N, C-alpha and C positions, 0 to 999 in steps of 0.2 A: 431588496433581495433577501431571501430566506434560505436556510439550509434545508434541502429536501432529502431526507433520509427515511428509508423504510426498512425495518428489521423484520425478517421472516423467522418466527420461532421454529418453524418446521424445516428450515433449510439445513443442508448438511454442513455449511460453514458456521462457525461459532459467531455469536452476535458481535464480538469485538472485531472479527475479521470482516464481517459484512459492513460494519461502520467504517473501518479503515479503508476498505476497497471503494466504498461509495464516496467518501471524502476525497480520496486520492484521484478517482476518476473525474470528479467535479472540478478539482483543482487543475488537473491535466488538461481538461477540455476547455477551461476558461469559464465554466459556469460559476465557479467560485474564483474571482480574480485575486491576483497577488495583493496582499494587504487586507483582504477580507478578515474581519474579526470573528472568530468562532465563538460559540457559546462556552461558558464555563463548563468544567467537567460535571459539576453537580447539576447545573441547569440543563445540560443536554441529557444527562442520565434521567432526570425527572421527566423531561419532555418525551423521551423515547421509552420510558418504563424500564430502564436498565439500571443495574447497580453502578454506582460511581466508579468502582474499580474496573468495570468493563470498559467504560468510556476512557478512563485514564490509561488503560492498556492500549487502546486504539490510538490515543493521542501520542503516547510514547513511541509506538511503532511508526506513526506518521512523522514524528519529529526525527527519528532515527533515519527515515527514508528521505529526509530533506523536503518533505511536502509542506510541513507546517513549522512554525517557530514560536517559541514561548518567549515573551518579553517581560518576564517578571510579573509585577503587579498590573502591568498594562494589559495583559491577556495573551491569548494565543491567536496567531494570524496565519493565513495562507502565505507560504514563503514566496519570495520573489523569483527564486531560481526555477524557471519553468522546465528546464531540462534535467532536473535532479533525478527523475525516474530513469531517463535514458542513460545518464551517467552511471547510476548504480547498477543498472542492468549490464552495461558494458564491463564494469568492474567485476561483476559476478561471472560473466561469460569468460573473461580473461582468466580468472582464478580457476574456473572449471577446466579450461583448455590446458592450463599449466598442470593441474592435478592429473588430468587424463594422460598427458604426455609422460609425467613422472611414473604413472602406473604402467606405462608401456603400451597403451592403447594406440592403435593406428588412427589416422585422421578419420577414416570412415567409421571405425568403431566409436570414436568420440562423438562424431556427428549423430550416429544412431542413438547413442545414450542420451544426448541432449534432446533429440527429437522425441524420444520416448518419455522423457521427463516433462516436456512441454505438453505432449498429449495427455499425460496423467493429470496434469494440473488444469489444463484448459478444456479437456475432453477430446474425444476423437475427432475425426474430420480433418480436412485440409486447411482451408482458409481460416 
């Protein structure tokens, strides 16, 4: 099994975000199974033609999201917690709802704000 990452220099997303998103998606889908050892920061940077700091930033974000875990000198691995992304999303949604209520938004206004944010990030359209 190999890590299959493609960085598009012309994309609107920064290279570290492209890397983060692709590793996250592959871990979530099971393409990268729990326990899979990721390349070193320097190794992946060299392989992809990126700066080591770019890969390190992506790895830090993935670790913060619970997608990967660093085991000291043993390396960096896909984390066992498959539902980490869903848990983090639920936490963020709960925080949003709490803030919207504190701001005095109605349930409908909060829902519209959330839907607008999702459209802005994911693009227009329904599904």
